[in-house]
N, C-alpha and C positions, 0 to 999 in steps of 0.2 A: 645766313640765308636771307631771302628777300625781305621778310618781315622785320628784320633787325633794325632797319632804318626807322620804322614806325615806333618800335618799342623803346629805342634809345631816346626818342622824342627830342630831336634837336631844337634848341630854343628859337632858331630863326625860321621855323616852319609855322605858318599861320594856318588855321583851319580854313579850307577853301569855301566852306558853306555852299557847296554846289559842285559843278563840274563832275568829276568822277565820283564825288560823294553820293550822287544819286544812284549810281550803280552799286556802291557799297550799301546804300539804304535798301535797294531792291534785294540784295543778298541777305541782309539782316532781316528783312520782312519775311522771307521764306524760312530762314533758320528759326526765328522766333515762333513762327507758325508750327513747325515740326516740334520744337522743344516743349512748348506749353500745351499744344493740342493733343499730342500723342498719348500722354498719360490718361487723358479724358476719353479719347477716341477708342482706346483698347477696351474700355468698359463695356462696349456693345458686344464684345465676345465673351463676357463673363458667364452668361447663361449657358452657353455651349461648353465652356470650360468646367463649370460646375457639374454638368451632366457627364462630361467625358471622364473627369478624374474623381468624381464623388467627393468634392470638397465643399466647404461652406462659403458664403459670400465674403466673410472676413478674410478667408484664405486668398480669394481672388483679388481682394482689395490691396493685398500686399504687392501685386504687380505694379499698379499705378504708384503705390507708395515708394517702392524701390526705385522706379524710374525717376520720380521726383527727387528722392534722396540722393541718387547719383548725380542728377543735374545740379543739385545744391552742394552736396557734400564734397565733391571733387573740385570745388572752387579754388582752394589753394594750389592744388596740383596744376590746374589750368593756368593760374597766374604764373607759376614757375615756368611752365612750358612755353607760354607766350613770351615771357621776358627773356627766355633763353633762345628760342628758335623763331619767334615771330608768329603772327596770326595766321598767315596763309597756309604754311605747312601743317600747323596744328589742326586747322579746320578740315583740311583734305584727308588727313589720317582719321580724324573723328568721323567723317562721313563714311569711310570704309567700315569702321567699327559699328556704327549705327545700323548699316545695312546687314552686316554679317550677323548681328545679334538676332534680328527678326528672321533671317533665313534659317539659322540654326534652331530657333524656337519652333518653326513649322515642323520640325522632326521630333519634338519633345514627346517623351513617354510618361512624364509625371509633372506635377505642378512645380516641383523644385527645379526642373530643367528650364521651365519658363521664367522662374525667378532669376536664374543665372543668365539666360540668354537675352530675354526681353528686358528684364530689370537692370542687370549689371552691365552687360556688354553694350546693348543699345543705349542705355542711360549714360554710360561713359562717352559713347560717340556723340550723343546730343550735347553733352556738357562741353566737350572739346570744340563744338561749333558755336554754342550759345554765348559763352563768355567772350571769346575773341571778337565775335560780331558786334557786341556792345562796345568793346574797347575801340574798335575801328570806327564805329559810328561817332563816338566821343571825340576821336581825333579829327574827323573830317568836318564836324559841325560845331560851331560855337554860338553865334548869334541866333541861328535857326535850330539850335539843339532841341528845345522843347517840342517843336513841330516834328523834327526828325524822329525823336523818341516816340511820339504819338503815332506817327505813320508806321514805324518799324513794329511797334507793339500791336498794331492792327493786324499783323500777320497771324497772331494767335486765333482770333475769332474767325478770320477768313478760312484758315486751315481747319478749324473745328467744324465750320459749316460744310466743308467739303469732305473731311475724313469720317465724320460720324455717319452720314448717309452712304458713303463709299464702303465703310466697314459693314453696314447692313447688307448691301448688295453683294459684296464679296463673300460674306458668310452664307448668304442664301444660295449663291451659284457654285461656290468652290469649297464651302466649309471653312472652319476657322484656320485650318492648316494652309489651305490655298490663299486665304486672306492674308495671313502672316507673311507668306512668301512674296506676294505681290507688293505688300507694304514695304518689305525689305528692299525690293528693287526701287521703289519710289524714293527711299531715303538716300539713294546714291546721288540724288540731286544736291545733297549737302556738299559734295565734292565740287560741283560746279559753282556753288555759292562761295565756297572757300577761295576758288580761283579769282573771284572778283575783288578780293581784299588786297588791292595793290598798295604797297607801302608808300608813305609820304617821304619825299626827299626834299632837302632844303635847296633854295636857289643857288646857283653857282655864281659867286662874285669874285672879281679879280682882287687879289690882296698883294700888297708890297711885302718886302722881306721883313720889315719890322712888325707889321700886323700879323704875319705868319708866325713870328717868334712869340708874340703874345698868345696866339692860339695854341702853340706847342706847350707853352708854360701852363696854360689852363688845363690842357689835357693831362699833363704830367701830375698836376695837383689833384685832379678829379679822382675821387675814390671809386672803387669797383662797385658797379651797380648791384643793389640788393635784388635777389630774385623774388623775395617776399618781404614787404615792408610792414613790420609790426608797430611802427610808430603811430599808425592811425588810431590805435587804442588809447592814445593820449588825448584824442579829440573827443570832447564830451558830446558833441553833436553826433559823431559816428556811433558812440556807445548807446545813446538814446535810440537812434535809428535801428541799430542791430537788435536791441532788446525788443522794441516794438514790432519789428518785422518778424522776429522769431515767434512772438505770441500770435501775430496775425496769421501766419501760414498754418498754425494748428487747425484753424477752421476755414481758411479761405478756399481751399481746394475740395472741401468735403461736399458741398451742394452739387457742383457739376458732376462729381463721380456718382452720386446717389440719386439724382433727380430722375434718371431714366428708369431705374428699378422702382422708384417711388410711383411713377406713373403706371408701370406694369402691375404693381401690387394693387392698384385701383381697378384693374381689369381692362386696361387699354392695350391694344395690340402693339407689337414690337415696333413697327414702322412709325406709328403715331407717337409712341413714347420717345423714339429717337429724334423726332421732329423738335422736341423741346430744346435739345442742344443746338439745333440749327437756329431756332428763334433766339436763344441766348447769344449765339455767336453773331447773328445778324445785327442785333442791337449793339453789341460790343464793337463791331466794325466801325460804326459811326461815332461811338462814344470816345474811342481812343484818340483819333486825330483831332476831334473837336476839343477835347480836354487839353491836348498838346498846344493847340492854338491859344486857348485861354491862359495856359501856364506861361506862354511866351509874351503876354501883355506886360508892358513896362511896369505897371503898378503891381501886378500879380506875381511876377517872377521872384522878387525878393521874399515874398510870403508864401512861396510854393509849398513849404512844409505844412502850413495850416490847411491849404487846399487838399493836400494828401491826407491829412487827418480827417477832414470832412468826408472824403471819399471812402475811407475805411469805416467810419461811423455809419455812413449810408449803407454800405454793404452789410454790416452786422445787423442793423435794424431790419433790413430786407429779409435776412435769414430768420430772425426771430418771428416776424409777422408771417412768413411763409410756412412756419411749422403748424399753423392752424388750417392750412389748405386741405380741403376734403374732396375736391373734384379736379378734373382736367383743366377747366378754365382758370381755376385758382393757381395751378402750376404754370399756366401760360403767363398770367400776370406776374407771378414770381420771376419767371425767366426774363421778362422784359426789364423789370427793375434791377434784377441781379446783373443782367448784361450791362446796364448803364453804369452801375456802381463798380462792377468788376473792371469795366473798361477804363474808368477813371483811375482806379488803383494801378492797373497795368501801365497806363501812360505816364504816371507820375513816379512810380517807385524808384526807377533808376535815375531819372532826372533829379530827384531830391538827393540821392546819394552822390551824384556827380557834383551837385551844387555844394554839398557839405565838405567833401574831401578834395575837390579839384581834379584836374586832368592828370597831374603827375602821379598821384597816389591811387587813382581810380582802379587800376588793375589789381593791386594788392587788396584794397578795401572791398572790392566786389567779391574776390575769392574768399576773404575771411567772413564777410557777412553771409555769403551763401553757405559756408560751412556751419555757421551758427544756426541758420535756418534748417539745415538738413535734418537735425534731430527732431525738430518739430514736424517736419514733413513726413518723416518716417513713422511718427506716432499718430498723426492726425487721422487719415483715412482708415487705417486698420483699427484704431481705437473707436472710431465711429461705427465701423463694421461690427466690432465686438459688442458695442452698446446696442446695435440693432438686433444682433443674435440673441441678446439677453432680454430686451424689452419688447421685441417684435413691433416696434412703433417708430416710424420715421420722425414723429414730432420731436422726440428727445434728441435725435441726431441733429436736426436743424437748429433746435434751441441751443444745444451745446456749441455748435459752430458759430452761431450768432453772438453768443456771450463772449467767446474768445476773441472774435474780431473787434467787438465793441471795446473790450479791455485794451487792445492794442492801440486803438484810436485815442483813448484817454491818456495812455502812457506817452505817446509821441507828442500830443498837443500840450499837456501839462509840463512834460519834461523840457520841451523847447521854450515854453513861456517862462518857466521858473529858473532853468539852469543855463540857458544860452543868452547871455547879455553882451551886447556889443559895447566895447569900451569907447566912449566918445573922444578920448584924447589919444587913441591909438591911430597912428598914421596908416593910411591905406597903402597896401603894397601895389606896386605897378606891375600888372600882370599882362602877359601876352599869350592869348589862347589858353588862359587858366594856369599858366606856369610863370615863375619868376623870370625877369629879363636876364640877359647874359651877364650883365655887370653884377646883378644881385646874386646870381648863382656863384660867380667868382668870389665875391666878398664873403659869402657864407662858407665857401670851401676854405678860404684863407683863415677864417675864424676857427673853423673846425680843426685845421692843421695846427694853428697856434705857433707856427715856426717863423721866427724872425728872419731866418736866412731866406726862406722862400719869398717873404714879403719884400725884402730888400732886392732880391734878384728880379722879381716881377716889376718893382717900382723902377729899377734901372732900365729895364726893357722899355717901359712906358716913357721914361724920361728921354731915352734915345729917340723914340718915335716922335715925341713932341718937338725936340730940337731939329730933327730932319724936316718937320713941317714948317 
C-alpha cells in the first residue's frame, strides 16, 4: 500500500522540513486534538450519565480511563499495523472505528455498553490515528522537529477549548445521546486527516549496471524488517524514559478530568464550571508551540530531557498547591498554571523520545512505551475517583496526583544524570535524517550475516565498478 514507502524508510530520503510536511502537520494537529481532548471532553456528560444509569462518579471515570488505556495500550498493535500496511490506510480505518464507537454509544442502555463503545471502539480508532500521525511528523521534519511537535501538540488544547463548550451545548439541546451521535459524526474528520499522510519516496536517480548490481546485492543481504523491534529495551535512556512516563501518567490526566466536578461541588453552575477547561486549554495553546521553539534552540536541544523533567516537576507542584483551593478564583489560577505546565509536557514528551531512540526505531519505541503507560492510565482516574468516593474531598485527589507527577520528574532527571554518560572516545555516527547512511547500513548487515562468501561477492561487484570507472 501507499504508506509502505514511508515505513520502509529508504536511506536516501531526507526530511523535507516543510512542503507537504505542513499538510501532514495540519492533519497531526487535528488528530492530536481529538486523541487527547476527547477523554477529557466526555467528562461534561458524566453528571447526566450518573443520573441516567444510577452509577457513581468512579464508574463514569472509567470511560475516560478506558479511552486513554486504548490510546496507550494498543501501541504495539499500531506499530505492527503501520509497519505492515503504512500510515495512511491505518489512519483511515481508525477514523471509521472512532466514529462508529460514539454512534453506537448513543444507543447504550447501560454503562457497560458505553465502556465498550466509547471506551474500547472509539479508543481503538483514536489510537490507530494518533500513533501514525506522530510517525509521519517525525519522517517529514528533522531540523524543525521540536517546533513541529509543539505545533502538532497544540491541537489538544485547541480541541479541548472547542469540545468542552460544544459538549455542554449539545447536552443542553439534544441530551447526552444526541451529543454522542453528533460527536461521532465529527470524528469522521479523522479519515480526511489520514488521507493527508502522503508517503515519502526517494528521488529517482539514473544508475549504471554496476551500481544496480550493488543495490541488488544489498537488498539480497537485507534481513526481513521487524514489525516490532524489542531491541529498544537495551537502551538505558529508553528504559528511564518509559519508567518515568508510566509514573507520570498516573497523575497527569487526573486534574483535567476532575476540575469541572470540583467547581460544581463548590456550588458553581455547569457552564461556569466547564469554562475552567476552556481556560486551561487556552493557556495550553500558547504554551506548546512556545516550548517547541525553546526546545529547538541550539543550546537547549541536546539538554531537552532536563527541560522535560522541569516541565513535569512544574506540573506536579501545581497539582499539590491547587489542592488547597477553596473557591472559583483559586481554580482559575490553578488552570492557568496547570495549562502552562501541561503544555510544556505535551510539547516535549515525544520530542524527547524521538531524540532518545532515533527515527529508525521510533515506531516500535512509541508503541512499547505507550503500552507500558497504559496500565498507569487505566489505574489513574478510576483510582482517584475511588479515593474521592471514600474521602469526599478533592484535596486528597489533587495531592496524590501531584506527588505521582513529582516522583516521575525525579526519576527521569536523576536517571539521566547518573546513568546516561556519553563516552568521549566513542566516534559519532554519521546520520542522515536520524538514520545510518547507506554504507553504514550495508556494513552492519554484512557483519550480522558473517558470511565470507557474501563479502567476497559484494567486494567483487565493487571492484568491477571501480575498474569500469
